[in-house]
N, C-alpha and C positions, 0 to 999 in steps of 0.2 A: 332768481328762480327761473325766469324765462330763458336766460342765458344757459343755465345748467341743463335745462330740458333740451335745448338745442344741441349742446355738447354730448349729452347722453345718447341722443338719437344718432348723431354722427359717428360716435365711437362704437356704437352697438354693431356697426357693420364690419368692424375690425376684430381680429382674433389675437390671442396671445396673453401670456401672464402679465406683461407690462400694461396691456390694455385693461385687464381685470383690475389691476391696482389703481389705474387712473379712474376707472368707473367707481371703485370704492371711495376714492378721494372726492369725487364729484357728489356722491350720495352723502358723504359726511358734511360737505359744504352746504348741500341742500338742507340737511337736518338743522344745521346751525342757523341758516336763513329763516326757516320756519319757526324755530324757537324764539328768535329775535322778534319776528313779526307777531308771534303769539303774545309776547310780553307787551309790545306796543299797542295791541288791540284791547288789552284787558281793561274792561270798564271804560272804554274811550270811544264814544260814538263817532267823533270826528275822524279818528283813525279808521274806524270801520267803513265810513262813507268813502274815505280815500282809497281803501282796499277794494271796495266795490267798483269805484271808477277806474281803478288800475287793473280790473279784471282778475282779482284773486281766484275766483271760482273756476273760470276756464283754465287758468294756469294749473291749479290743483287737479282738475279733471284730466288735463293732458298728461300729467305726471302719474295718474292713477295706475297704469300698468306697471310702472317702476315700484310704486308703493306695494303692490300685490306680491312682489318678489322679495320684499324687505320689511319684516315685521316692525323693526325699530322705526323706520321712516313712516310706515303706515300709522303707527301709534302717535307719533308727533304730528302728522298731518291731521289726524282725527281730533287731537287736542286743540290744534289751531282752529279747526272748524267749530269746535265746541265754544271756544272763546268768541269767535266771529259771530256766531248765530245767537249767543245769549242776549236776550232782551233786544233783539234787532230784527224785527219782522221782515224788513226789506232784504236783509242778508239771507234770512231763511228762504224767502221766495226765490232768490237768485239761484239757489241750488236746483230749482225745478225747471229752469229755462234750457231749452235745447241748444241755445247759442252759448251756453255756459255762463250766463249771468250778464251778458252784454246788452240786453234789451229787456224792458219791462212790458213790451207790447204783448197782448194776448197771443198774437200769431207766433211769437217766439217760444211760447210755452211748449214743453215737451210732451208729445203724445206717443212717440214711437219708442219710448223707453231708453233714450240716449242722454238723459241728464245725469248730473252727479248724484242727485237724489236717488235715482234708480240704481246707480252703482253702489251706493251706501246700503240700500235695502238688500241688494244681492249679496253683499259681503256679510251683513248681519244674518241672512238666511243660511249661509254656508257654514257659519261658525258652529262648532259643536257646543253643547251645553257644559263647557268646562270652566266657565268663569275666568277666562284668560284676560290679561290686561286689555287686549284689543276688544274683546267682547264687552268689557265694562265701559270703555270709552265710546264705542259705537252706539251702545244703548243710551249713554249720556247725551250724545249728539242727537239721536232720534227723539229723545225726550224734549230737547229744545225745538226741534223741527215740528214736532207734533202740535205745537201751539200755533202753527201757521196753517191757514186754510188751504193754500196751494199744496203744501207738503202732505197734509192730511188726505187730500184728494188722491195723490199718488199712492200713499200708503193703502188706501182703500182699493184702488184699482189693481194694485200689485198682489193682493191676497196675502200679504206678509203676515197679517194678524192670525192667519190660520195656524201659524207655527206655535202660537200660544197654547193651542189645544194639545200639542204634542209634549208639553211639559210633563215630567214625571213627578207626580205629587206624592208626598210621604203618606204612608198608611199608619193606622194605629191611633191610640189615644193622645200621645204626646207628639203632635204634629209640628215639626220645625221645618220651614221651607229651605230650599236651596238658595244660594246667592243669585242664581240665574232667575229664580222665581221673583225675587225682590226687584231685579232689574226690569222684568216684564211689568210688574205692578206699578213701578214709577212711570214707565212709559204710558201704560194704559190710563193712569190717573190724569196725565196731561192731555191725552186724547179726549177724556171724558169731560173736560171743562166746557166744551161746546156741544150744542145739541146735535150738530152733524156728526161729531165723534160718538156721542151717546147712541145714536141710531146705527152708526156703522158697526159698533161692537155687538149690538143686539142682533144684527143680521147674521152673525156667525153662529151656526148651529152648534150648541153645546157651550157657548160662552158663559151664559148666565149660571149654568150648573157648576162650571169650573170656578167662577168667582165666588159663588156661595160656599163652595167647599173650602176655598182659601180664606173665607171669613172665619172659619173655625180653627185656624192656626193658633197654636199656643204662643207663638212668637208675636209679641205685642205690636212691634213696628209693622210687620207684614200684615197682621190682622187689621190694623188700623188703615193701611193703604187699601186693602181689599174692601173694607167697609165703606171707605170714602168713594170708591169707584161705584159700588152698589148704590150708595146715596145719590151720586150724581146722575146715574141713569134713570133714577126714579122721577127726575124732573121733566123728562121728555114725554109729552102726551102719547106719542106713538108706542112708547115702551111700557106704559102703565098696565095694559091688559096682560102682557106676557109676564110681567113681574108678579102681578096679583094671582095669576094662574099657577105660579110656582110656589107650592106649599113650603118648601125648605127656605126659600128667600124670605117669605113673610115671617116664618118662624125665627129666622136669624135676626131680622129687624126688630121684631117684638121682644126677643130675648135681650136685645141691647138695653132695654129699659130697666132690666134687673142687673146690669153689669156693675162691677165695683168702680169702673172708670167713668168719670163724669163726661169725658170726651166721647166715649162710646155711647153713653146715654143720649147725648145731644145728637149724634149721628143717627141713631135709631128713631128718635122723635121727629127730627127734621125730615127723614125719609118717609115716615108714615104720613106726615102732614103733606108732603109733596104729592104722594099717591092720592090723597083725598081731595086735593085742591082741584076744583073744576072737573071732578070725575065721580059722578054719583055711584057708579057701579062698585067703586072701592069700598063703599059703606057695607055692602053685603059681606065681603071678605073680612073686614076689620071689626065687624060686630060679632064675630066668633067669640063665644064666652071666655075662652082662655086668653085670647088677645085683648079683649075688652077689660078683663080683670087686671092684666099687666098695665094697661094704660091708666085705669082708674087708680091703682095703687101708686104708680109713679107720680100721678098728678096730685094725689093726696099728700104724698111724702114731700114733694117739692114745695107745696104751699106752706108746709110746717117748718121748712128749713129757713133758719135765720141767716141772711147774707147781707153784705154791704150794698148800699144803693148803687155803687159804681161797678158792681160785678155784672158786666154786660153779658157774659156767657151764661150765667145763671138765669138772667132775665130772658135771654133768647130761648133757653130750654123751657122755661115756664110758658113763654108765648107759644111755642110749638105745641105743648101739651094742652093748653087752653083751647087752641084752635082745633086740635084733634077731637077733644071732648065735645066742643060745640057742633062740629060737623057730624059727629056720630049720634048726637041727641036728636 
């Protein structure tokens, strides 16, 4: 791949049809190399460590201008990065280094926007919401990177998440999301697993309202993702006052207790318990008669339900409701 990059740079100075054909052949060779490397890295941490030491990230970064002119090569490069970063925090962090992943020293971290991570965010921001193959794989890659503290820090500083608010949401009673909305929800869910990500999202003006609206989707998978994001941000002490002040958010969470889905019921109960935990002011909001009625009815119903002792999910739901009732009494 390094050799191909050197050849591409040399040949770019020359003109002619023969030169264009040679360039095409070099790009084809590069695509084959990346596909082979992707297969080698799949679920193999030793190979990933070897790729890190061989400076995979700086090589890909140096080839980035060529990828931008060739969608097929870009797609393969992004697939390679998806495999490389999956369950490999060190690999994720290497995309943030200004040196292109050649050092783990703090001084090498990128602050001037010249890391591969910045290039990936720029690409994702420029893609139209057309659910193209490149858009799908770049969001898949960002979902991996969002689990890394270093990558999350760059995402926050780049203001990339502001693009979430520009999503066009469906109107009307039968709300079915676009495929792009689902890509965003999967990314935001991964960001929301850490408290830094939970706070980052809530700093975006309009974020909570948009997520709450997406919780009302009829499409079960997307609704579930949106509810999980809302559930996760309830665990941050900094976020609790804002969520409790949002009537629609509380209405959505309490309505979960009346859902036909056991999973949705658990999400609602766990979220309400999280809001009440170590936060006295939450009692005032959740003692609202209509909310309290839903809680009491759900608790009464779950106590009557006969389940197997090994049903841990049912036991967790019961524990959530028990704690909610105790905290409100």
